[in-house]
The first five atom37 places (N, CA, C, CB, O) and aatype in JSON, in Angstrom:
{
  "aatype": [12, 0, 11, 1, 9, 10, 9, 0, 3, 3, 6, 5, 3, 9, 11, 3, 19, 19, 5, 9, 18, 10, 6, 15, 5, 7, 18, 6, 19, 6, 16, 0, 18, 3, 7, 10, 3, 0, 10, 3, 1, 9, 6, 16, 17, 11, 14, 3, 10, 19, 10, 10, 3, 9, 12, 12, 14, 19, 12, 3, 7, 9, 15, 19, 4, 1, 11, 19, 11, 15, 15, 14, 0, 16, 5, 8, 9, 14, 9, 9, 12, 19, 15, 0, 0, 0, 11, 0, 6, 11, 6, 0, 6, 0, 1, 3, 0, 7, 0, 16, 0, 18, 19, 10, 11, 14, 13, 6, 14, 7, 3, 10, 12, 11, 16, 19, 6, 11, 4, 10, 7],
  "atom_mask": [
    [1, 1, 1, 1, 1],
    [1, 1, 1, 1, 1],
    [1, 1, 1, 1, 1],
    [1, 1, 1, 1, 1],
    [1, 1, 1, 1, 1],
    [1, 1, 1, 1, 1],
    [1, 1, 1, 1, 1],
    [1, 1, 1, 1, 1],
    [1, 1, 1, 1, 1],
    [1, 1, 1, 1, 1],
    [1, 1, 1, 1, 1],
    [1, 1, 1, 1, 1],
    [1, 1, 1, 1, 1],
    [1, 1, 1, 1, 1],
    [1, 1, 1, 1, 1],
    [1, 1, 1, 1, 1],
    [1, 1, 1, 1, 1],
    [1, 1, 1, 1, 1],
    [1, 1, 1, 1, 1],
    [1, 1, 1, 1, 1],
    [1, 1, 1, 1, 1],
    [1, 1, 1, 1, 1],
    [1, 1, 1, 1, 1],
    [1, 1, 1, 1, 1],
    [1, 1, 1, 1, 1],
    [1, 1, 1, 0, 1],
    [1, 1, 1, 1, 1],
    [1, 1, 1, 1, 1],
    [1, 1, 1, 1, 1],
    [1, 1, 1, 1, 1],
    [1, 1, 1, 1, 1],
    [1, 1, 1, 1, 1],
    [1, 1, 1, 1, 1],
    [1, 1, 1, 1, 1],
    [1, 1, 1, 0, 1],
    [1, 1, 1, 1, 1],
    [1, 1, 1, 1, 1],
    [1, 1, 1, 1, 1],
    [1, 1, 1, 1, 1],
    [1, 1, 1, 1, 1],
    [1, 1, 1, 1, 1],
    [1, 1, 1, 1, 1],
    [1, 1, 1, 1, 1],
    [1, 1, 1, 1, 1],
    [1, 1, 1, 1, 1],
    [1, 1, 1, 1, 1],
    [1, 1, 1, 1, 1],
    [1, 1, 1, 1, 1],
    [1, 1, 1, 1, 1],
    [1, 1, 1, 1, 1],
    [1, 1, 1, 1, 1],
    [1, 1, 1, 1, 1],
    [1, 1, 1, 1, 1],
    [1, 1, 1, 1, 1],
    [1, 1, 1, 1, 1],
    [1, 1, 1, 1, 1],
    [1, 1, 1, 1, 1],
    [1, 1, 1, 1, 1],
    [1, 1, 1, 1, 1],
    [1, 1, 1, 1, 1],
    [1, 1, 1, 0, 1],
    [1, 1, 1, 1, 1],
    [1, 1, 1, 1, 1],
    [1, 1, 1, 1, 1],
    [1, 1, 1, 1, 1],
    [1, 1, 1, 1, 1],
    [1, 1, 1, 1, 1],
    [1, 1, 1, 1, 1],
    [1, 1, 1, 1, 1],
    [1, 1, 1, 1, 1],
    [1, 1, 1, 1, 1],
    [1, 1, 1, 1, 1],
    [1, 1, 1, 1, 1],
    [1, 1, 1, 1, 1],
    [1, 1, 1, 1, 1],
    [1, 1, 1, 1, 1],
    [1, 1, 1, 1, 1],
    [1, 1, 1, 1, 1],
    [1, 1, 1, 1, 1],
    [1, 1, 1, 1, 1],
    [1, 1, 1, 1, 1],
    [1, 1, 1, 1, 1],
    [1, 1, 1, 1, 1],
    [1, 1, 1, 1, 1],
    [1, 1, 1, 1, 1],
    [1, 1, 1, 1, 1],
    [1, 1, 1, 1, 1],
    [1, 1, 1, 1, 1],
    [1, 1, 1, 1, 1],
    [1, 1, 1, 1, 1],
    [1, 1, 1, 1, 1],
    [1, 1, 1, 1, 1],
    [1, 1, 1, 1, 1],
    [1, 1, 1, 1, 1],
    [1, 1, 1, 1, 1],
    [1, 1, 1, 1, 1],
    [1, 1, 1, 1, 1],
    [1, 1, 1, 0, 1],
    [1, 1, 1, 1, 1],
    [1, 1, 1, 1, 1],
    [1, 1, 1, 1, 1],
    [1, 1, 1, 1, 1],
    [1, 1, 1, 1, 1],
    [1, 1, 1, 1, 1],
    [1, 1, 1, 1, 1],
    [1, 1, 1, 1, 1],
    [1, 1, 1, 1, 1],
    [1, 1, 1, 1, 1],
    [1, 1, 1, 1, 1],
    [1, 1, 1, 0, 1],
    [1, 1, 1, 1, 1],
    [1, 1, 1, 1, 1],
    [1, 1, 1, 1, 1],
    [1, 1, 1, 1, 1],
    [1, 1, 1, 1, 1],
    [1, 1, 1, 1, 1],
    [1, 1, 1, 1, 1],
    [1, 1, 1, 1, 1],
    [1, 1, 1, 1, 1],
    [1, 1, 1, 1, 1],
    [1, 1, 1, 0, 1]
  ],
  "atom_positions": [
    [[-11.55, 62.79, -19.81], [-10.28, 62.8, -20.51], [-10.32, 63.86, -21.61], [-9.97, 61.42, -21.1], [-11.29, 63.97, -22.35]],
    [[-9.26, 64.64, -21.7], [-9.19, 65.73, -22.67], [-9.09, 65.18, -24.09], [-7.99, 66.64, -22.37], [-8.42, 64.18, -24.34]],
    [[-9.76, 65.84, -25.01], [-9.65, 65.48, -26.42], [-8.25, 65.85, -26.91], [-10.75, 66.2, -27.27], [-7.66, 66.83, -26.46]],
    [[-7.74, 65.05, -27.84], [-6.39, 65.23, -28.35], [-6.44, 65.83, -29.75], [-5.63, 63.89, -28.36], [-7.15, 65.33, -30.63]],
    [[-5.67, 66.91, -29.94], [-5.63, 67.58, -31.24], [-4.2, 67.67, -31.72], [-6.26, 68.99, -31.14], [-3.31, 68.11, -30.99]],
    [[-3.98, 67.25, -32.97], [-2.68, 67.39, -33.61], [-2.72, 68.6, -34.52], [-2.31, 66.1, -34.41], [-3.63, 68.75, -35.33]],
    [[-1.72, 69.48, -34.38], [-1.57, 70.64, -35.26], [-0.39, 70.35, -36.18], [-1.36, 71.98, -34.45], [0.73, 70.18, -35.7]],
    [[-0.62, 70.28, -37.48], [0.45, 70.06, -38.45], [0.59, 71.3, -39.32], [0.17, 68.79, -39.33], [-0.26, 71.59, -40.16]],
    [[1.67, 72.04, -39.1], [1.91, 73.29, -39.81], [3.4, 73.59, -39.74], [1.06, 74.47, -39.22], [4.01, 73.41, -38.69]],
    [[3.99, 74.05, -40.85], [5.41, 74.38, -40.84], [5.68, 75.79, -40.34], [5.98, 74.21, -42.23], [6.84, 76.18, -40.2]],
    [[4.65, 76.56, -40.07], [4.82, 77.92, -39.52], [4.76, 77.84, -38.0], [3.72, 78.9, -40.08], [3.69, 77.67, -37.41]],
    [[5.93, 77.98, -37.36], [6.03, 77.81, -35.91], [5.14, 78.79, -35.15], [7.47, 77.99, -35.48], [4.52, 78.41, -34.16]],
    [[5.06, 80.04, -35.61], [4.24, 81.04, -34.9], [2.78, 80.62, -34.85], [4.37, 82.41, -35.58], [2.12, 80.76, -33.82]],
    [[2.27, 80.11, -35.96], [0.87, 79.67, -36.0], [0.67, 78.48, -35.06], [0.45, 79.29, -37.44], [-0.29, 78.44, -34.3]],
    [[1.6, 77.51, -35.12], [1.49, 76.35, -34.23], [1.49, 76.79, -32.77], [2.65, 75.37, -34.47], [0.69, 76.3, -31.98]],
    [[2.38, 77.71, -32.43], [2.48, 78.16, -31.03], [1.19, 78.81, -30.55], [3.65, 79.13, -30.87], [0.68, 78.48, -29.48]],
    [[0.67, 79.74, -31.34], [-0.54, 80.47, -30.95], [-1.73, 79.51, -30.82], [-0.86, 81.58, -31.98], [-2.47, 79.57, -29.84]],
    [[-1.91, 78.65, -31.81], [-3.03, 77.72, -31.79], [-2.88, 76.72, -30.64], [-3.15, 76.97, -33.13], [-3.86, 76.39, -29.97]],
    [[-1.66, 76.24, -30.41], [-1.44, 75.3, -29.31], [-1.78, 75.93, -27.97], [0.02, 74.82, -29.31], [-2.47, 75.32, -27.16]],
    [[-1.3, 77.13, -27.73], [-1.59, 77.82, -26.46], [-3.09, 78.01, -26.29], [-0.87, 79.18, -26.4], [-3.64, 77.77, -25.21]],
    [[-3.76, 78.44, -27.36], [-5.2, 78.68, -27.28], [-5.97, 77.38, -27.0], [-5.71, 79.32, -28.57], [-6.83, 77.35, -26.12]],
    [[-5.66, 76.33, -27.75], [-6.37, 75.06, -27.55], [-6.11, 74.47, -26.17], [-5.96, 74.05, -28.63], [-7.02, 73.94, -25.53]],
    [[-4.87, 74.56, -25.69], [-4.56, 74.06, -24.35], [-5.3, 74.86, -23.29], [-3.05, 74.11, -24.1], [-5.72, 74.3, -22.27]],
    [[-5.46, 76.16, -23.52], [-6.21, 76.98, -22.55], [-7.69, 76.6, -22.51], [-6.06, 78.47, -22.89], [-8.39, 76.92, -21.55]],
    [[-8.15, 75.93, -23.57], [-9.54, 75.48, -23.64], [-9.7, 74.03, -23.16], [-10.07, 75.61, -25.07], [-10.79, 73.46, -23.24]],
    [[-8.61, 73.44, -22.66], [-8.67, 72.11, -22.08], [-8.3, 70.96, -22.99], [0.0, 0.0, 0.0], [-8.45, 69.8, -22.61]],
    [[-7.81, 71.25, -24.19], [-7.41, 70.19, -25.11], [-5.96, 69.79, -24.88], [-7.6, 70.64, -26.57], [-5.14, 70.59, -24.44]],
    [[-5.65, 68.53, -25.18], [-4.27, 68.04, -25.18], [-3.77, 68.2, -26.61], [-4.17, 66.52, -24.68], [-4.42, 67.76, -27.55]],
    [[-2.61, 68.84, -26.78], [-2.14, 69.21, -28.12], [-0.73, 68.69, -28.38], [-2.19, 70.72, -28.29], [0.15, 68.77, -27.52]],
    [[-0.53, 68.17, -29.58], [0.78, 67.81, -30.11], [0.94, 68.56, -31.42], [0.94, 66.25, -30.3], [-0.05, 68.98, -32.02]],
    [[2.19, 68.73, -31.87], [2.43, 69.42, -33.14], [3.33, 68.59, -34.05], [3.07, 70.79, -32.88], [4.08, 67.72, -33.61]],
    [[3.22, 68.89, -35.34], [4.06, 68.27, -36.36], [4.5, 69.36, -37.32], [3.3, 67.11, -37.11], [3.76, 70.31, -37.57]],
    [[5.71, 69.21, -37.87], [6.27, 70.22, -38.76], [5.95, 69.98, -40.23], [7.76, 70.28, -38.58], [5.76, 70.92, -41.0]],
    [[5.89, 68.72, -40.62], [5.66, 68.42, -42.04], [4.67, 67.26, -42.17], [6.99, 68.08, -42.75], [4.21, 66.69, -41.18]],
    [[4.36, 66.93, -43.41], [3.36, 65.9, -43.65], [3.73, 64.52, -43.16], [0.0, 0.0, 0.0], [2.88, 63.81, -42.62]],
    [[4.98, 64.12, -43.33], [5.4, 62.8, -42.86], [5.38, 62.72, -41.35], [6.79, 62.46, -43.38], [4.97, 61.71, -40.77]],
    [[5.82, 63.79, -40.7], [5.77, 63.85, -39.23], [4.32, 63.76, -38.76], [6.44, 65.16, -38.71], [4.02, 63.09, -37.78]],
    [[3.43, 64.44, -39.48], [2.0, 64.4, -39.13], [1.46, 62.98, -39.23], [1.19, 65.34, -40.04], [0.76, 62.52, -38.32]],
    [[1.78, 62.27, -40.31], [1.3, 60.89, -40.47], [1.82, 60.0, -39.34], [1.75, 60.33, -41.82], [1.08, 59.18, -38.8]],
    [[3.09, 60.17, -38.99], [3.67, 59.38, -37.91], [2.95, 59.63, -36.59], [5.17, 59.69, -37.77], [2.64, 58.7, -35.86]],
    [[2.7, 60.9, -36.29], [2.04, 61.24, -35.03], [0.58, 60.8, -35.01], [2.13, 62.73, -34.78], [0.06, 60.44, -33.96]],
    [[-0.07, 60.82, -36.15], [-1.46, 60.33, -36.23], [-1.49, 58.84, -35.9], [-2.06, 60.6, -37.64], [-2.36, 58.38, -35.17]],
    [[-0.55, 58.1, -36.46], [-0.49, 56.65, -36.22], [-0.14, 56.31, -34.77], [0.53, 56.01, -37.15], [-0.72, 55.39, -34.19]],
    [[0.8, 57.06, -34.17], [1.29, 56.7, -32.84], [0.52, 57.37, -31.7], [2.73, 57.06, -32.72], [0.31, 56.76, -30.66]],
    [[0.1, 58.62, -31.9], [-0.54, 59.38, -30.82], [-2.06, 59.26, -30.85], [-0.14, 60.84, -30.9], [-2.72, 59.45, -29.83]],
    [[-2.62, 58.96, -32.01], [-4.06, 58.77, -32.19], [-4.9, 59.97, -31.72], [-4.5, 57.52, -31.44], [-5.65, 59.86, -30.75]],
    [[-4.76, 61.11, -32.41], [-5.53, 62.29, -32.03], [-7.03, 62.13, -32.32], [-5.0, 63.52, -32.76], [-7.43, 61.29, -33.12]],
    [[-7.83, 62.96, -31.65], [-9.27, 62.99, -31.89], [-9.62, 63.9, -33.06], [-10.02, 63.45, -30.64], [-10.7, 63.8, -33.64]],
    [[-8.67, 64.8, -33.42], [-8.88, 65.76, -34.5], [-7.52, 66.22, -34.98], [-9.76, 66.97, -34.04], [-6.56, 66.28, -34.21]],
    [[-7.42, 66.55, -36.28], [-6.17, 67.07, -36.84], [-6.44, 68.41, -37.51], [-5.56, 66.06, -37.86], [-7.37, 68.54, -38.31]],
    [[-5.61, 69.41, -37.16], [-5.57, 70.68, -37.87], [-4.4, 70.57, -38.83], [-5.42, 71.93, -36.88], [-3.26, 70.42, -38.4]],
    [[-4.67, 70.62, -40.12], [-3.67, 70.27, -41.13], [-3.5, 71.39, -42.14], [-4.07, 68.98, -41.83], [-4.42, 71.73, -42.88]],
    [[-2.29, 71.97, -42.17], [-1.97, 72.99, -43.17], [-1.86, 72.33, -44.54], [-0.65, 73.73, -42.8], [-1.39, 71.2, -44.64]],
    [[-2.28, 73.02, -45.57], [-2.18, 72.45, -46.91], [-0.74, 72.49, -47.42], [-3.1, 73.21, -47.88], [-0.24, 71.49, -47.94]],
    [[-0.07, 73.63, -47.29], [1.28, 73.79, -47.82], [2.31, 73.49, -46.74], [1.49, 75.22, -48.37], [2.57, 74.32, -45.87]],
    [[2.89, 72.28, -46.8], [3.94, 71.87, -45.86], [5.05, 71.18, -46.63], [3.37, 70.93, -44.75], [4.83, 70.66, -47.72]],
    [[6.26, 71.18, -46.05], [7.36, 70.47, -46.71], [7.18, 68.95, -46.63], [8.7, 70.87, -46.09], [6.38, 68.45, -45.84]],
    [[7.93, 68.25, -47.43], [8.01, 66.8, -47.51], [6.73, 66.19, -48.09], [8.28, 66.21, -46.12], [6.78, 65.49, -49.1]],
    [[5.57, 66.46, -47.47], [4.29, 65.97, -47.99], [3.23, 67.02, -47.67], [3.91, 64.57, -47.37], [3.11, 67.46, -46.52]],
    [[2.46, 67.42, -48.67], [1.44, 68.46, -48.45], [0.23, 67.9, -47.69], [0.99, 69.06, -49.79], [0.04, 66.69, -47.6]],
    [[-0.56, 68.81, -47.16], [-1.7, 68.44, -46.34], [-2.77, 67.64, -47.07], [0.0, 0.0, 0.0], [-3.41, 66.78, -46.48]],
    [[-2.96, 67.93, -48.36], [-3.95, 67.18, -49.14], [-3.55, 65.7, -49.21], [-4.07, 67.78, -50.58], [-4.39, 64.82, -49.04]],
    [[-2.27, 65.45, -49.45], [-1.78, 64.06, -49.51], [-1.92, 63.37, -48.16], [-0.32, 64.02, -49.97], [-2.3, 62.2, -48.09]],
    [[-1.61, 64.09, -47.09], [-1.76, 63.54, -45.74], [-3.22, 63.18, -45.49], [-1.25, 64.54, -44.66], [-3.53, 62.1, -45.0]],
    [[-4.11, 64.1, -45.84], [-5.54, 63.88, -45.63], [-6.01, 62.63, -46.38], [-6.34, 65.11, -46.09], [-6.75, 61.82, -45.83]],
    [[-5.58, 62.48, -47.62], [-5.97, 61.3, -48.41], [-5.5, 60.01, -47.74], [-5.39, 61.39, -49.83], [-6.25, 59.03, -47.67]],
    [[-4.26, 60.01, -47.25], [-3.72, 58.81, -46.59], [-4.49, 58.48, -45.32], [-2.23, 59.0, -46.27], [-4.82, 57.33, -45.06]],
    [[-4.78, 59.51, -44.52], [-5.52, 59.31, -43.27], [-6.9, 58.75, -43.57], [-5.63, 60.63, -42.47], [-7.36, 57.81, -42.92]],
    [[-7.57, 59.32, -44.55], [-8.94, 58.91, -44.86], [-9.02, 57.57, -45.59], [-9.6, 59.97, -45.69], [-10.09, 56.96, -45.65]],
    [[-7.9, 57.11, -46.14], [-7.91, 55.81, -46.84], [-7.6, 54.64, -45.91], [-6.92, 55.83, -47.98], [-7.72, 53.48, -46.31]],
    [[-7.2, 54.93, -44.68], [-6.87, 53.87, -43.73], [-8.03, 53.59, -42.79], [-5.61, 54.23, -42.93], [-8.53, 54.52, -42.15]],
    [[-8.48, 52.35, -42.68], [-9.57, 52.02, -41.75], [-9.25, 52.4, -40.3], [-9.88, 50.54, -41.82], [-10.16, 52.67, -39.51]],
    [[-7.98, 52.42, -39.94], [-7.59, 52.73, -38.56], [-7.7, 54.22, -38.23], [-6.18, 52.27, -38.31], [-7.8, 54.59, -37.07]],
    [[-7.67, 55.07, -39.28], [-7.66, 56.52, -39.02], [-8.75, 57.29, -39.75], [-6.33, 57.08, -39.41], [-8.89, 58.49, -39.53]],
    [[-9.53, 56.64, -40.6], [-10.49, 57.37, -41.44], [-11.57, 58.11, -40.64], [-11.15, 56.43, -42.39], [-12.21, 59.01, -41.17]],
    [[-11.78, 57.73, -39.39], [-12.8, 58.37, -38.55], [-12.35, 59.72, -37.98], [-13.18, 57.44, -37.41], [-13.17, 60.47, -37.46]],
    [[-11.06, 60.03, -38.06], [-10.52, 61.25, -37.45], [-10.93, 62.47, -38.28], [-8.97, 61.18, -37.32], [-10.63, 62.52, -39.47]],
    [[-11.61, 63.45, -37.66], [-11.95, 64.68, -38.39], [-10.68, 65.46, -38.72], [-12.92, 65.55, -37.56], [-9.75, 65.53, -37.9]],
    [[-10.64, 66.04, -39.9], [-9.5, 66.84, -40.33], [-10.0, 68.22, -40.74], [-8.74, 66.16, -41.5], [-10.88, 68.36, -41.58]],
    [[-9.41, 69.24, -40.11], [-9.68, 70.62, -40.49], [-8.48, 71.09, -41.3], [-9.92, 71.55, -39.23], [-7.37, 71.19, -40.78]],
    [[-8.7, 71.37, -42.58], [-7.63, 71.88, -43.43], [-7.52, 73.38, -43.2], [-7.89, 71.56, -44.94], [-8.52, 74.1, -43.14]],
    [[-6.27, 73.85, -43.09], [-6.0, 75.26, -42.84], [-5.13, 75.76, -43.99], [-5.3, 75.48, -41.45], [-4.12, 75.14, -44.33]],
    [[-5.52, 76.89, -44.6], [-4.78, 77.38, -45.75], [-4.92, 78.88, -45.92], [-5.24, 76.68, -47.0], [-5.92, 79.48, -45.53]],
    [[-3.89, 79.47, -46.52], [-3.96, 80.88, -46.9], [-4.6, 81.02, -48.28], [-2.55, 81.51, -46.88], [-4.87, 82.14, -48.71]],
    [[-4.83, 79.92, -48.96], [-5.4, 79.94, -50.3], [-6.92, 80.08, -50.24], [-5.02, 78.66, -51.08], [-7.63, 79.16, -49.83]],
    [[-7.4, 81.24, -50.64], [-8.83, 81.52, -50.6], [-9.51, 81.12, -51.91], [-9.09, 83.0, -50.31], [-10.53, 81.7, -52.29]],
    [[-8.95, 80.14, -52.58], [-9.5, 79.71, -53.86], [-10.49, 78.57, -53.66], [-8.38, 79.28, -54.82], [-10.25, 77.65, -52.87]],
    [[-11.58, 78.64, -54.37], [-12.62, 77.61, -54.26], [-12.08, 76.24, -54.66], [-13.83, 77.97, -55.13], [-12.51, 75.22, -54.13]],
    [[-11.12, 76.22, -55.62], [-10.56, 74.94, -56.06], [-9.81, 74.25, -54.92], [-9.62, 75.14, -57.25], [-9.89, 73.03, -54.78]],
    [[-9.08, 75.03, -54.11], [-8.32, 74.44, -53.0], [-9.27, 73.84, -51.97], [-7.42, 75.5, -52.33], [-9.04, 72.75, -51.46]],
    [[-10.34, 74.57, -51.66], [-11.31, 74.04, -50.7], [-11.97, 72.78, -51.26], [-12.38, 75.1, -50.37], [-12.16, 71.81, -50.53]],
    [[-12.31, 72.79, -52.54], [-12.92, 71.6, -53.16], [-11.94, 70.42, -53.14], [-13.35, 71.91, -54.62], [-12.35, 69.29, -52.89]],
    [[-10.67, 70.69, -53.4], [-9.65, 69.63, -53.37], [-9.52, 69.05, -51.96], [-8.29, 70.18, -53.86], [-9.4, 67.84, -51.79]],
    [[-9.55, 69.93, -50.96], [-9.47, 69.48, -49.56], [-10.68, 68.62, -49.2], [-9.38, 70.69, -48.6], [-10.54, 67.58, -48.57]],
    [[-11.85, 69.06, -49.59], [-13.07, 68.29, -49.3], [-13.06, 66.95, -50.03], [-14.32, 69.1, -49.69], [-13.47, 65.93, -49.47]],
    [[-12.6, 66.95, -51.28], [-12.51, 65.7, -52.04], [-11.54, 64.72, -51.39], [-12.08, 65.98, -53.48], [-11.73, 63.5, -51.48]],
    [[-10.51, 65.25, -50.73], [-9.52, 64.4, -50.05], [-10.08, 63.83, -48.74], [-8.24, 65.19, -49.77], [-9.5, 62.91, -48.16]],
    [[-11.21, 64.4, -48.29], [-11.84, 63.89, -47.07], [-11.85, 64.85, -45.9], [0.0, 0.0, 0.0], [-12.25, 64.48, -44.8]],
    [[-11.42, 66.1, -46.13], [-11.41, 67.08, -45.04], [-12.83, 67.33, -44.53], [-10.78, 68.41, -45.51], [-13.79, 67.39, -45.3]],
    [[-12.94, 67.48, -43.21], [-14.22, 67.73, -42.56], [-14.58, 69.21, -42.66], [-14.17, 67.3, -41.09], [-15.76, 69.56, -42.78]],
    [[-13.55, 70.08, -42.6], [-13.77, 71.53, -42.64], [-12.56, 72.2, -43.26], [-14.05, 72.09, -41.21], [-11.5, 71.59, -43.4]],
    [[-12.72, 73.47, -43.65], [-11.67, 74.25, -44.3], [-11.66, 75.62, -43.67], [-11.9, 74.34, -45.86], [-12.69, 76.3, -43.63]],
    [[-10.5, 76.04, -43.15], [-10.38, 77.34, -42.48], [-9.29, 78.15, -43.17], [-10.06, 77.15, -40.96], [-8.2, 77.64, -43.45]],
    [[-9.59, 79.41, -43.44], [-8.63, 80.3, -44.09], [-7.73, 80.99, -43.07], [-9.35, 81.34, -44.93], [-8.19, 81.4, -42.0]],
    [[-6.44, 81.11, -43.41], [-5.51, 81.93, -42.64], [-5.57, 83.33, -43.22], [-4.04, 81.35, -42.68], [-5.74, 83.47, -44.43]],
    [[-5.43, 84.35, -42.43], [-5.39, 84.34, -40.97], [-6.8, 84.12, -40.42], [-4.79, 85.66, -40.42], [-7.79, 84.46, -41.06]],
    [[-6.87, 83.56, -39.23], [-8.16, 83.29, -38.61], [-8.15, 83.81, -37.18], [-8.49, 81.78, -38.65], [-7.1, 83.99, -36.57]],
    [[-9.34, 84.03, -36.66], [-9.5, 84.41, -35.26], [-9.56, 83.13, -34.44], [-10.77, 85.3, -35.04], [-10.25, 82.19, -34.83]],
    [[-8.87, 83.08, -33.3], [-8.91, 81.87, -32.47], [-10.33, 81.43, -32.12], [-8.13, 82.11, -31.2], [-10.61, 80.23, -32.1]],
    [[-11.21, 82.37, -31.85], [-12.59, 82.02, -31.5], [-13.32, 81.33, -32.65], [0.0, 0.0, 0.0], [-14.09, 80.4, -32.43]],
    [[-13.07, 81.8, -33.87], [-13.68, 81.18, -35.05], [-13.14, 79.76, -35.26], [-13.44, 82.04, -36.31], [-13.89, 78.84, -35.59]],
    [[-11.83, 79.61, -35.08], [-11.23, 78.28, -35.2], [-11.82, 77.35, -34.14], [-9.7, 78.35, -35.05], [-12.11, 76.19, -34.42]],
    [[-11.99, 77.87, -32.93], [-12.53, 77.07, -31.83], [-13.94, 76.56, -32.16], [-12.56, 77.9, -30.54], [-14.27, 75.42, -31.86]],
    [[-14.76, 77.41, -32.77], [-16.11, 76.99, -33.16], [-16.05, 75.83, -34.15], [-16.89, 78.18, -33.77], [-16.83, 74.89, -34.07]],
    [[-15.12, 75.92, -35.09], [-14.97, 74.85, -36.08], [-14.49, 73.57, -35.42], [-13.99, 75.27, -37.19], [-14.98, 72.48, -35.73]],
    [[-13.53, 73.69, -34.5], [-13.02, 72.52, -33.76], [-14.16, 71.85, -33.0], [-11.89, 72.94, -32.78], [-14.34, 70.63, -33.08]],
    [[-14.93, 72.64, -32.26], [-16.02, 72.08, -31.46], [-17.07, 71.41, -32.35], [-16.68, 73.18, -30.62], [-17.6, 70.35, -32.0]],
    [[-17.37, 72.03, -33.48], [-18.35, 71.45, -34.41], [-17.84, 70.1, -34.95], [-18.64, 72.42, -35.58], [-18.61, 69.15, -35.05]],
    [[-16.57, 70.04, -35.3], [-16.0, 68.8, -35.86], [-15.88, 67.69, -34.82], [-14.64, 69.08, -36.46], [-15.97, 66.51, -35.16]],
    [[-15.69, 68.06, -33.57], [-15.59, 67.07, -32.51], [-16.97, 66.6, -32.04], [-14.81, 67.63, -31.34], [-17.09, 65.62, -31.3]],
    [[-18.0, 67.32, -32.48], [-19.37, 66.91, -32.17], [-19.78, 67.32, -30.81], [0.0, 0.0, 0.0], [-20.91, 67.05, -30.4]]
  ]
}
């Protein structure tokens, strides 16, 4: 059975490129536009991993990560935070919220894939 990955990002171009790449690697992929949509899909679709943008409308990725990691039903799901912010404070904030990994935009699909595979074990 294919591993399930949720991509939560308000930038449609990034979602499209990452979705196509992950699907070409055999993953089942769903997408979310904002933080609340991401939380809903995590609860209902139960992904094996979440790619979560930090800056999203309605609810930011850090808040989503905290909620996911505070719930016994979802705290086991690895979260890769994705951000254009190359600041050490942002990465530290993401890790404090429970993120498994932190990837900077723009990224190479192959580099993202290595991080995905590492987080999925």
